[in-house]
C-alpha positions as CSV (number, residue, x, y, z in Angstrom):
1,R,38.8,10.1,19.9
2,S,40.8,12.5,17.5
3,A,39.2,12.7,14.3
4,G,39.8,9.8,12.0
5,Q,40.3,7.7,15.3
6,Q,38.2,4.6,14.7
7,T,39.1,2.3,18.1
8,G,40.3,3.4,21.0
9,G,40.4,6.8,23.0
10,T,39.6,8.4,26.4
11,L,35.8,7.3,28.1
12,L,33.2,10.4,28.1
13,G,30.5,8.7,28.6
14,I,27.5,7.6,26.5
15,T,24.7,8.6,24.2
16,L,21.8,8.1,23.5
17,F,19.5,8.3,20.5
18,Q,16.1,9.7,20.9
19,C,13.5,9.4,18.7
20,K,11.7,13.2,18.2
21,K,8.2,14.1,16.9
22,K,7.7,16.9,14.9
23,G,4.4,17.1,12.9
24,L,4.2,14.1,11.4
25,K,7.9,14.1,11.0
26,L,10.3,11.9,13.0
27,K,14.0,12.4,13.8
28,E,16.8,11.3,15.9
29,H,17.9,13.1,18.5
30,A,21.0,12.6,20.2
31,I,21.9,13.5,24.2
32,H,25.0,12.8,25.8
33,L,25.6,11.6,29.4
34,N,29.6,12.7,30.6
35,N,30.9,10.0,32.6
36,L,34.9,9.6,32.8
37,S,33.8,6.4,34.9
38,E,34.1,3.3,32.7
39,D,32.5,1.2,35.6
40,H,29.2,3.8,36.0
41,C,29.3,4.0,31.8
42,E,28.8,0.0,32.1
43,I,26.2,0.0,34.4
44,W,24.4,2.7,32.7
45,F,24.5,0.9,29.8
46,K,23.7,-2.5,30.8
47,S,20.6,-1.0,32.5
48,L,19.8,1.1,29.6
49,K,20.1,-2.2,27.3
50,E,17.7,-3.9,29.7
51,I,15.2,-1.8,29.8
52,L,15.2,-1.3,25.9
53,S,14.5,-5.0,25.7
54,G,11.3,-4.8,27.0
55,F,9.5,-3.4,24.2
56,K,8.3,-6.5,22.5
57,N,7.4,-4.7,19.5
58,R,10.3,-3.5,18.5
59,P,12.4,-5.7,15.7
60,K,15.6,-7.3,16.9
61,S,16.2,-8.4,13.0
62,L,14.6,-7.4,9.6
63,K,14.4,-8.9,6.1
64,V,14.7,-5.8,4.0
65,F,13.6,-6.4,-0.2
66,V,15.2,-3.1,-2.0
67,N,13.6,-2.9,-5.7
68,P,16.8,-1.0,-7.1
69,I,14.5,0.4,-10.0
70,S,13.0,2.7,-8.1
71,H,12.8,6.1,-7.6
72,K,14.9,6.7,-10.8
73,K,17.1,3.8,-9.7
74,E,18.0,5.4,-6.4
75,A,16.2,3.3,-4.0
76,Y,19.0,1.1,-2.7
77,Q,21.2,4.4,-2.2
78,I,18.3,6.1,-0.3
79,Y,18.6,2.8,1.8
80,L,22.2,3.0,2.7
81,D,21.9,7.1,3.3
82,E,18.9,7.2,5.1
83,V,17.6,4.2,6.8
84,A,20.6,2.0,7.3
85,P,22.6,3.9,9.5
86,L,19.8,4.0,11.8
87,F,19.0,0.8,11.7
88,K,22.9,0.4,12.7
89,L,22.4,2.8,15.9
90,A,19.5,0.4,16.8
91,D,21.4,-2.7,17.0
92,I,19.0,-4.2,14.3
93,E,20.6,-6.7,12.2
94,A,19.2,-6.1,8.5
95,D,19.5,-9.1,6.0
96,V,19.0,-7.1,2.9
97,T,18.0,-8.8,-0.8
98,I,18.2,-6.6,-4.0
99,T,15.4,-7.9,-5.9
100,R,16.4,-8.8,-9.6
101,R,13.0,-9.1,-11.3
102,K,9.9,-8.0,-10.7
103,G,8.5,-11.1,-8.4
104,H,11.6,-12.0,-6.9
105,A,10.8,-10.9,-3.8
106,L,7.6,-13.2,-3.6
107,L,8.6,-16.2,-5.5
108,G,12.2,-16.7,-4.6
109,H,12.1,-15.7,-1.0
110,M,8.8,-14.7,0.7
111,T,6.7,-18.2,0.2
112,H,9.6,-20.5,-0.5
113,C,12.3,-19.4,2.2
114,P,12.2,-21.2,5.2
115,S,14.4,-18.8,6.8
116,V,11.8,-15.9,7.3
117,C,9.8,-17.7,9.8
118,F,12.7,-16.5,12.0
119,L,12.5,-13.0,11.4
120,S,11.0,-10.7,13.4
121,S,10.0,-8.2,10.5
122,V,10.3,-7.4,7.1
123,V,10.8,-4.5,5.4
124,C,10.4,-3.3,1.7
125,V,12.2,-0.3,-0.2
126,G,10.3,0.7,-3.5
127,G,7.1,2.3,-4.6
128,D,3.6,0.7,-4.3
129,G,3.8,-1.9,-6.3
130,F,6.7,-3.5,-4.6
131,V,5.2,-2.5,-1.1
132,A,1.8,-4.6,-2.7
133,E,3.8,-7.7,-3.9
134,V,5.9,-8.2,-0.8
135,A,2.8,-7.6,1.5
136,H,0.9,-9.8,-0.9
137,G,4.0,-12.8,-0.5
138,L,4.0,-12.1,3.5
139,L,-0.1,-13.0,3.7
140,L,0.4,-16.1,1.2
141,R,3.4,-16.9,3.2
142,A,0.4,-16.6,6.2
143,Q,-2.0,-19.4,4.4
144,M,0.3,-21.9,3.2
145,D,1.9,-22.4,7.4
146,A,-1.9,-22.2,8.5
147,G,-2.6,-25.0,5.6
148,R,-5.0,-22.9,3.6
149,D,-6.0,-23.8,0.4
150,T,-6.8,-20.5,-1.6
151,D,-8.0,-22.1,-4.7
152,S,-11.1,-22.6,-2.8
153,I,-13.4,-20.7,-0.4
154,F,-11.2,-19.7,3.1
155,T,-11.1,-17.5,5.7
156,P,-7.4,-16.1,5.8
157,V,-5.2,-15.9,8.6
158,Q,-3.1,-13.0,9.6
159,A,0.6,-12.4,8.4
160,A,2.9,-13.5,11.0
161,L,5.3,-10.6,10.7
162,P,5.0,-6.8,10.6
163,L,5.9,-4.9,7.3
164,G,7.8,-1.6,6.9
165,I,7.9,0.7,4.6
166,I,10.1,2.7,3.1
167,P,9.3,4.9,0.7
168,A,11.2,4.8,-3.0
169,G,8.3,5.6,-5.5
170,S,6.3,8.0,-7.5
171,T,3.3,8.1,-5.4
172,N,3.7,5.9,-2.1
173,V,0.2,5.6,-1.0
174,G,1.1,2.9,1.6
175,A,4.0,5.0,3.3
176,C,1.6,7.5,3.1
177,S,-1.2,6.1,4.5
178,V,0.6,5.3,7.5
179,H,3.7,7.9,8.2
180,G,1.6,10.8,6.4
181,I,4.9,11.8,4.5
182,R,7.0,10.5,2.3
183,R,10.2,10.5,4.2
184,G,12.8,7.6,4.8
185,M,13.9,8.9,8.1
186,T,10.4,9.0,9.5
187,A,9.8,5.1,8.0
188,A,12.2,4.3,9.3
189,L,12.1,5.1,13.1
190,H,8.6,4.3,13.0
191,I,9.9,0.6,12.2
192,I,12.4,0.9,14.7
193,M,10.3,2.4,18.0
194,G,8.1,-0.9,16.8
195,H,5.3,1.4,16.5
196,H,2.4,-1.2,14.5
197,Q,-0.5,-0.3,12.8
198,P,-3.2,-2.8,11.7
199,V,-4.6,-3.0,8.3
200,D,-7.4,-3.9,6.3
201,V,-6.8,-5.6,2.7
202,C,-8.5,-6.5,0.1
203,S,-8.3,-10.1,-1.0
204,F,-9.3,-10.5,-4.9
205,S,-10.5,-13.6,-6.6
206,S,-12.1,-14.4,-9.4
207,M,-13.6,-18.3,-10.8
208,G,-13.3,-19.2,-6.7
209,R,-9.6,-19.0,-7.0
210,L,-7.5,-16.3,-4.5
211,L,-5.5,-14.1,-7.2
212,R,-3.9,-11.8,-4.9
213,F,-4.0,-9.9,-1.8
214,G,-4.0,-6.1,-2.0
215,F,-5.4,-2.7,-1.0
216,S,-6.7,-0.7,-3.5
217,A,-7.9,-1.3,-7.1
218,M,-9.4,0.8,-10.4
219,F,-11.6,-1.3,-12.8
220,G,-12.4,1.2,-16.3
221,F,-10.3,4.4,-16.4
222,G,-7.8,4.0,-13.9
223,G,-7.1,0.5,-15.1
224,R,-7.2,1.7,-18.8
225,T,-4.6,4.1,-17.9
226,L,-1.8,1.8,-16.5
227,A,-2.3,-0.6,-19.4
228,L,-1.7,2.0,-22.1
229,A,1.3,3.3,-19.8
230,E,2.6,-0.6,-19.8
231,R,3.1,-0.7,-23.1
232,H,4.8,2.4,-23.5
233,R,7.5,1.2,-21.0
234,W,10.4,2.7,-22.8
235,M,9.5,6.2,-22.1
236,P,10.5,7.7,-18.4
237,P,8.4,7.2,-15.8
238,S,6.5,10.8,-15.7
239,Q,6.1,11.0,-19.1
240,R,5.3,7.8,-19.4
241,R,2.3,8.3,-16.9
242,E,1.2,11.3,-18.6
243,F,1.1,10.1,-22.1
244,A,-1.3,7.4,-21.1
245,L,-3.4,10.0,-18.8
246,I,-4.0,12.3,-22.2
247,K,-4.7,9.4,-24.5
248,T,-7.1,7.9,-22.2
249,L,-8.9,11.2,-21.4
250,A,-9.0,12.0,-25.1
251,N,-10.4,8.3,-25.7
252,L,-12.4,8.3,-22.9
253,N,-14.7,4.7,-22.8
254,R,-17.9,3.9,-20.6
255,D,-17.8,0.4,-19.6
256,G,-21.0,-1.3,-18.4
257,E,-20.6,-3.4,-15.5
258,D,-22.7,-5.1,-12.9
259,I,-21.7,-4.0,-9.4
260,C,-22.9,-6.2,-6.4
261,E,-22.8,-4.7,-3.2
262,H,-22.5,-7.4,-0.1
263,G,-24.4,-6.3,3.3
264,S,-27.9,-7.7,2.1
265,W,-26.6,-7.9,-1.8
266,Q,-27.2,-5.0,-3.9
267,T,-26.4,-4.6,-7.5
268,R,-26.3,-1.6,-9.6
269,Q,-26.3,-2.0,-13.6
270,G,-24.7,0.5,-16.0
271,L,-22.2,2.4,-17.8
272,Y,-19.6,3.6,-15.7
273,L,-16.1,5.5,-16.4
274,N,-14.3,4.4,-13.2
275,I,-14.9,2.2,-10.3
276,S,-12.7,2.0,-7.4
277,I,-12.4,-0.1,-4.4
278,M,-9.9,0.7,-1.6
279,A,-9.3,-0.5,2.1
280,I,-7.0,2.2,3.2
281,P,-7.7,5.8,2.3
282,C,-4.8,6.0,-0.3
283,L,-2.9,9.0,0.4
284,C,0.1,10.3,-1.5
285,S,0.9,13.9,-2.7
286,T,-1.7,14.1,-5.5
287,A,-4.8,13.2,-3.1
288,P,-3.4,14.6,0.4
289,R,-6.9,14.1,1.5
290,G,-6.7,10.4,0.0
291,L,-7.8,8.8,-2.9
292,A,-11.1,7.5,-0.1
293,P,-11.0,10.1,2.1
294,N,-14.1,8.7,3.7
295,T,-12.3,5.3,5.1
296,R,-10.0,4.2,7.4
297,L,-6.8,1.6,7.9
298,N,-9.1,-0.6,9.9
299,N,-12.4,0.1,9.9
300,G,-13.2,-3.3,8.8
301,S,-14.8,-1.6,5.0
302,M,-14.0,-0.6,1.7
303,A,-15.0,2.2,0.1
304,L,-16.6,2.0,-3.2
305,I,-16.2,5.0,-5.8
306,A,-18.5,4.5,-8.9
307,V,-18.1,7.8,-11.6
308,G,-20.9,6.9,-13.7
309,N,-21.3,8.3,-17.4
310,T,-20.8,12.2,-17.9
311,S,-18.9,14.3,-20.3
312,R,-15.2,14.1,-20.2
313,S,-15.0,18.0,-18.9
314,E,-17.4,17.3,-16.0
315,F,-14.8,13.7,-15.7
316,I,-11.6,15.8,-15.6
317,K,-13.0,18.9,-13.0
318,H,-13.6,15.6,-11.2
319,L,-10.0,14.4,-10.9
320,K,-8.7,18.1,-10.6
321,R,-10.5,18.1,-7.2
322,Y,-8.5,14.9,-5.9
323,N,-5.8,17.9,-5.5
324,S,-7.9,20.4,-3.5
325,T,-9.9,20.7,-0.2
326,T,-13.0,20.5,-2.4
327,N,-15.2,17.2,-1.6
328,Q,-14.3,15.5,-5.2
329,F,-17.2,13.4,-5.2
330,G,-19.6,16.3,-5.4
331,F,-21.2,15.5,-8.3
332,S,-24.2,14.2,-9.3
333,F,-22.5,11.0,-11.6
334,I,-20.5,9.9,-9.0
335,E,-22.3,7.4,-5.9
336,T,-19.9,6.4,-2.9
337,Q,-20.6,3.3,-0.8
338,T,-19.1,1.7,2.4
339,V,-19.1,-2.1,1.7
340,K,-17.3,-4.8,3.3
341,A,-17.5,-7.0,-0.7
342,V,-18.1,-6.4,-4.0
343,K,-18.7,-8.4,-7.1
344,L,-17.8,-6.5,-10.5
345,R,-19.0,-8.0,-14.0
346,P,-18.3,-6.1,-16.9
347,H,-21.9,-7.3,-18.9
348,S,-20.6,-9.7,-21.4
349,Q,-20.6,-12.0,-18.4
350,G,-24.3,-12.2,-17.4
351,S,-26.4,-10.5,-15.0
352,C,-24.6,-10.7,-10.8
353,A,-28.5,-11.3,-10.1
354,D,-27.5,-15.1,-11.0
355,D,-25.3,-15.5,-8.2
356,V,-27.6,-14.0,-5.4
357,S,-29.3,-16.2,-2.9
358,E,-33.0,-16.7,-2.7
359,N,-32.1,-15.4,0.9
360,E,-30.4,-12.4,-0.4
361,E,-32.1,-8.9,-1.1
362,C,-30.8,-7.5,-5.1
363,N,-32.1,-4.3,-6.2
364,T,-31.8,-3.6,-9.4
365,K,-31.5,-0.3,-11.2
366,T,-31.0,-0.6,-15.1
367,M,-29.0,2.0,-17.1
368,P,-27.8,1.0,-20.7
369,I,-25.6,-1.4,-21.1
370,I,-22.2,-1.8,-23.6
371,S,-20.7,-5.3,-24.2
372,S,-17.0,-5.9,-23.7
373,E,-15.1,-8.8,-24.8
374,G,-11.5,-10.0,-23.9
375,T,-9.5,-9.7,-20.8
376,Y,-10.1,-6.6,-18.5
377,P,-7.4,-4.5,-17.2
378,W,-7.1,-4.1,-13.3
379,N,-5.0,-1.2,-11.9
380,I,-4.4,-3.1,-8.3
381,D,-1.9,-1.1,-6.3
382,G,-0.5,0.2,-9.4
383,D,0.1,-3.2,-11.1
384,L,-1.7,-4.4,-13.8
385,L,-4.0,-7.3,-13.5
386,E,-5.8,-8.8,-16.5
387,V,-8.9,-10.4,-15.3
388,P,-10.8,-12.6,-18.2
389,S,-14.4,-12.7,-16.0
390,E,-15.7,-11.1,-13.0
391,L,-13.9,-10.3,-10.0
392,L,-15.0,-10.4,-6.2
393,I,-13.3,-8.1,-3.5
394,R,-13.7,-8.7,0.3
395,V,-11.9,-6.6,2.8
396,R,-10.1,-8.8,5.3
397,P,-10.3,-6.9,8.4
398,Q,-6.6,-6.5,10.1
399,L,-5.0,-8.8,8.5
400,L,-1.6,-7.7,7.7
401,T,0.4,-5.2,10.5
402,L,2.4,-2.2,9.3
403,F,4.8,0.1,10.7
404,G,3.1,3.4,11.3
405,A,0.6,5.0,13.1
406,D,-3.5,6.0,11.1
407,M,-3.4,9.1,9.6
408,E,-5.9,11.5,8.6
409,E,-4.0,13.7,6.1
410,A,-0.8,13.6,4.0
411,E,1.7,16.2,5.4
412,E,2.9,16.8,1.5
413,A,2.8,20.1,-0.6
414,P,0.2,18.9,-3.2
415,V,1.7,18.1,-6.5
416,K,-0.6,18.9,-9.8
417,C,-0.7,16.5,-12.7
418,S,0.7,19.2,-15.7
419,C,-1.4,17.8,-18.4
420,I,-5.2,18.6,-16.9
């Protein structure tokens, strides 16, 4: 066609769009097949479409949720510029919803909209908190459809639909863990090509009631930092994060907790600066090897990282090592375990050993305890969750399918925190 011509013109052939891989990056590559015969091109076109229809993992229709405030309010533009044109080339029908408030995707669509059942996949465009919201909605919908009572002890069923993640946040640990890189085109091509990756998920319960599904949680320093940042949302995001980090480090608190590890139940009592429980490696630019480098996406376990009582200077050394190739857990005050379930109780709630059955072993190491009162802030996938009592976290193996692959390390230039 001549410049600016939208329809008509002389047939020159057909064009195939190929997915090419370079390192962790995926990009499109055009292959032009020249042929002036309309009959031949029609035969080629139908034959190629028939071949492509045989790839069952490739989605035909998508429900796309966009968080408009993510990435300096540029998330929707990222979708329009980097993702939507590729979906159109792949002949994928995309129904786009721009969310209006927190919880809109979960309450307004995932758990109440009947049309979700007729889609082949779900895609979210946003940061880690938004990814966790949509993932929780998918899993909650699966439990509702299966008749599971989430307010009692239950065995969850897998989500019926795979989830695609288009990174548009500040850390993007979910996207980096399955793509190895923060790049919209790479994420979109993983979706188009139907690259399925089963992923372990955590369930978070308190007092026998499911609170939510997620991938990671932090208590202590991680929870307090997020709680402080949430109280200063009038600040720009990067300034808010650094302010909260500096203030929390300046007022470093040691919490008294009971930690129960499932296997044969083992109990730890003591003062801890931070406790992390992660079902995925949580790769990101500030931790290219991952916040939990010793776990994998679907190995059926969680990483428990308990940072004990130490000085502020030693704790900062530990934080700085996340950005380097040095082992961030190589300190005497850090204990790491591979677990399938963890019960964490601030000491004011009593002894964890009360809930261990007679047939289960409980080894207790006693250290000084500091009591806490009120609710306790948890950082769950970048979202603040206030829990008034103990929290039980269990790994749910391969409960969710994401578009992507299992990554060993993020292909990202390390980004250091300027405030430590």
